[in-house]
N, C-alpha and C positions, 0 to 999 in steps of 0.2 A: 683364905676364903672370906673371913670376916673383913679383911682389908678391902676386898673388892665390893662387898656389900656396903661398907661404909662410904666408899667412893661413889657408888651408884646413888645412895640416898643423898649424899652431899650434892651431887649433880642435879638431882630433882629439886632440892631446896633452892639451889642457886638459880636454876631455871625459873622457878616460881617467883623468886625475888626480882630477877631480871625482867620478867613479864610485867610484874606489878610496877616496876620503875618506869618501863617503857610504854605502859598502857596509855592509849590516847583517851583523854577525858571525853565524856559525852559532849557533842557539839551544842553550842548555844547560839541562838540567832543574833545577828547584829541589828537587823530590822524586824519589826513585827507589824503586820497589817491585819487588823481584826474587822471582818465584815459581819454586820448584824442585820438579818432580815427580820424586821419587826413583824411579828404575827406569822412567821413562816414555819409551817409544819411539813410533814412528809407528803401529805396530800397536795399541798400547794406546789411543792417541788415536782411531784408526779404530774400534775396538770400542766405545768410549764414545760416539762419534758415532752409530753404528748403534742403540745402545740408547736414547740420549737424543733423537735426531733432529737436534738442533743444540747446539753447544757455544759457550761464550764465546770460546774461542780462535779461532773463525772470524771474530771481529771485527777481528783483527789484519791489517794490510796488509803489514807488513815481516816477512819470514820467511826463515830460513836453516837451515843444518845445521852441527853442531859435532862435531869429533873429540874423544874423551874420554880417550885413553891417558894414563897417569901417567908420571912420570920413570922408574919402575922396571919397569913392565909395560904390555903392550898393552891388557890388560883392567884397568881401574881399579877401585878401591874408592871408596866415598863420601867417605872422608877426603881422599884425594889429589885427587879431582875437585872437591870443595867448596873445597879450598885453592886450586885453579886459578881458581875463580870469585871467591873472596874476596880473592885477592892478585894475580892475574895471572901467577903463576909455577907451574911444575910442581913436584911433590914425589913422594916414594916412597909407595906404598900404606901405609896405616895412620897416616901422619904428618899432623898438623894444623897448618897455617900455620907450619911449619918446613921449610926447604929440605932437600934430600937430604944436603947437607953440614953441616947443623946450624945454619944461620943463621935467626934469627927473621924471618918475613915479615910486613910490615905489612898489615893488612886494610882493606877498604873501610869497615868500621865505625869503625876508628881514624882513617882519613882524614876521615870524616864528622864525627866528634867534634871534630877539629881545626878544622873549619869551623863549629863551634857548631850543627851540625844535630842534631836528635833522632834516636835510633836504636832499632830494635826487631827482635826475633826471635820468630817464631811457628812451631810445629811440632806435628805429631800424634804425634811420638815424645817421648822424654825430651829436654829442652832441652840435655842434655849429649851427645846422640847426635852422630855424626860430622858431619852437614851443618851444623846450627846451631852446633856447637862450633867449626868451622873459621873462623867469622866473628869469634870473640872469644878463642879459646884458642890457645896455642902449646905443644904437647906432642909427644913422640916417638911416642906410641901413643894411638890413639882409645879404647883400653880403660881409660885412666886417668880414669874418670868422677869420682872424688872430687877429683882435682887439677883437672879441667876445671870442676867445680862451683865450686871456690875461685876460679879465674880469671874465671869468669862473674860471681861475686859482686863481684869487684874491677873489673869491666869498665866500669861506669858506663852500661851500656845502659839506656835509659829504659823500654822495654817488653819483658818476657819472658813469653811465654804458651805453654804446652804441658804436658808431663808431667815427672816426674822428681824430685818433692820428696824422695823417699827418699835422694837423693844430697846433700841440703842440711840434713839433720837429724842429730843425734848418734847414734852407734851404739847408745846406750842407749835410744833412742826405738823404739817398736814400728814394724816395717816399714822401719827405716832400712837403707840399702844402703852406708853409709859404713863405713870401717874405723877411724875415730877419733871423738872426741867434739866435734868442731867443730860449732857451730850456725850454719850459714850463713843459714838463714831469719831467725834473730834479727838477724843482721848486716844483712841486706837491709831488714828492717823498720825499722831506724834511719833510713833515708833514703828509703824508698818504701813504697807501699801493697802489702801482700802478702795474697793470697787463695788459697784452696785448693778452693773449691766453686762450683758454678754458682749457688747461692743467694746467695753473697757477690757474685758478678758481677752478679746481678739487682738487688741493693740498693746497688750501688756508686754513689757520688756523683761529683762532678767531681774528677778527679785529673790530675796532670801527669806521673805515671809509675806503672808498675804491674808487679808480678810476680804472675802467676797460674799456679800449678803444680797441676794438677787430678787427678793420679794419682801413685802411688808411683813408677812407672817410665813406661810408655808409655800414651797415651790409648787407649780402646777403639776398635774398628772403627767405620767411618763410621755404620752404622745405629744403633749404641748410643752414639755420641759426644755427650756433653753437657758443656760447650757445643760447638757445631759449629765446624769450622774457619772457615767463612764468618763466624760471629759473632765469633770471636776476631780475624779479620782486620779486620772492621769496627771493633771496639773499638780495635785497635792504631792504625789510621789516624786514628780520631777523636781519640785522645790525642796522637799524634805531630804531627798537622796544626796543633796549637796553637803550634808553634814557628815564629816568623816567619822563621827562616833556612832552613826546610825540614827534610826528614827522609829517612832511608834505612831501609827495612824489607825484611827477608827472610822469606818465608813458605814453609815446606816441607810438601808433601803426602808425608809420610814412608812411608806404608804401601802405596803402589803397588808399591814394591820388595818388600815382604814377601809380597804376593800373587803376585808373580813367582817368588820363592824357593819358595813353596808350590805353584807351578804351578796356582793357583786363579784361573780366568778371572773368576768373579763378584767375587772379592775385589779383583782388579785394577780392574775396571770401576767398582765402587762407590766405590773410593778416588779414581780419576781424576775421576769425576763430582763428588765432594765437593770436590776441589781446584778444578775448573772453576767451581763456584759462588763460591768465594773469588776467583778471577781476575775474575769478573764484578763483584764488589765493588770491586776495584782499578781496573778499567777505568771503571766508573761514576764513581768519584772523579776519575780522570785526565781523562775527557771533560768533566767539570764544571769542573775546576781549570785545565786547559790549561797547567800548568807541571810536570806529572808524567810521568816516563818509567816505563812498565810493561814488564818483561821476563819472559818465561816460558820456561823451559828444563828440562833434566834433567841429573842428574849422570852418568847412564849408562842403558842399557837393561838390564832384568833378565829372564832366562828364555828369550830367543830366541823370543818370542811371535809366532804367526802365525794369521791368521783363515782358515778353510777353507770355511765356509758360514754362512748366516744368512738373515734376512729383514728388509728395510727396512720393509716394511708392518707386520710384527709386532714390529718393534724387538727383534730377537733375534739373538744370535750362537749358532748351533746346533752349530758344529764349529770347534774351534781346537786348536792343539798348541803345546807348549813344547819347545825343543830341549835345555834343561838347567835346572838349579835355581840357577845362578849368574849373574853379570853377563856381558854380551857386549861386544864392541868396536865394535858398529855405531854410526854417527853418530846424534846425537839432534837434535831440532828446537829452534829458538829463535824466539820470536815477540816483536815489540817494537811499542810504541805510544807516541807522544808525542815531545817534543824529544829528538833524538839517535837516534831509532828506526832510521833508515836505516843507521846504522853497524853494525847487527846482521844485515843482509841478506847473502845469499850463503853460501858455504862457508868455514868458518874453524875455529879451535880453541877449546876451552872457556876458555882463558886470555883470549880476547877479552872475555869478560864482565867479569872483574876489571880488565883494562887500560882498557877503555872507561869503566867506572864511576869508576875513579881519575882518568882524564883529565877527566871531567865535574866531579868534585869539586875538582880542582886549578884548573879554569877559574873556579870560584866563589870562589877565594881572594882 
């Protein structure tokens, strides 16, 4: 009898060891696309859904909420919040990927480059603006656009698409916003393709890297924006996906925030719907690729926006209010799809974005 019990117990142990040996490790993404809706809260998403009927963010199954406070303030600015997402660490308002005590914080772009992944930034603002800048620049103040432009030029990012060419040309050039005579566009042109118009984008051949700066400072509003954010997103993915090691791409819908600052409901909704089209591009790629993690979140909510009335049938928001013209401290949503998506479910802090991405990147080392 004892012999049979011993054999039975031995079989259980052996089975457990076999399961441990043959267990499949958690999947990690080859590619990561991070969409940031600047100023995008739940009410902004709700309003866009009323007007559009259905949004691409509804395709996500893993959803959570994130706190957004900075190291210095309950109400964050975009610089500190983007730093949290880019590095996994808090910093003070206005600082970009530098800790509150002055230490340089390594960004997810820099981790990705160490893993020989392609990297990209797309924004509807100047590419030197707080959110995109946090992923590649290390400065004490988000207002140092000329210095940020220099650091972007030296960053080795494969795709840069947005506005802000005025910060990359000498002060002697018409419409320059620089304070010196450095020609950063010329420096970039030595190693990559540089374009400044939609026509150049239309005629673009096969390239492995691209800088496209389509306005002196910020891109126009969604209705007048050419090329559109969705087209820029598609082009970025097309180029970055050529890298056999994978890629990391950050796409920002920058002007949802500006609609909130202006307390302009229609501006907010049109910009959010524009971002949502780009999210659809990213999701379509991820669903086809099956190796791509897509994350959608916000740096903060802007305006204290609330919906008071409207019509689902007529697809209208007829009454809404803003409580202020600045940011708020309310939690923001996070949506995730693909390998590692479940790690973004539930309630957490915005540093979760950076910490998880860095962990995924280190797992690929």
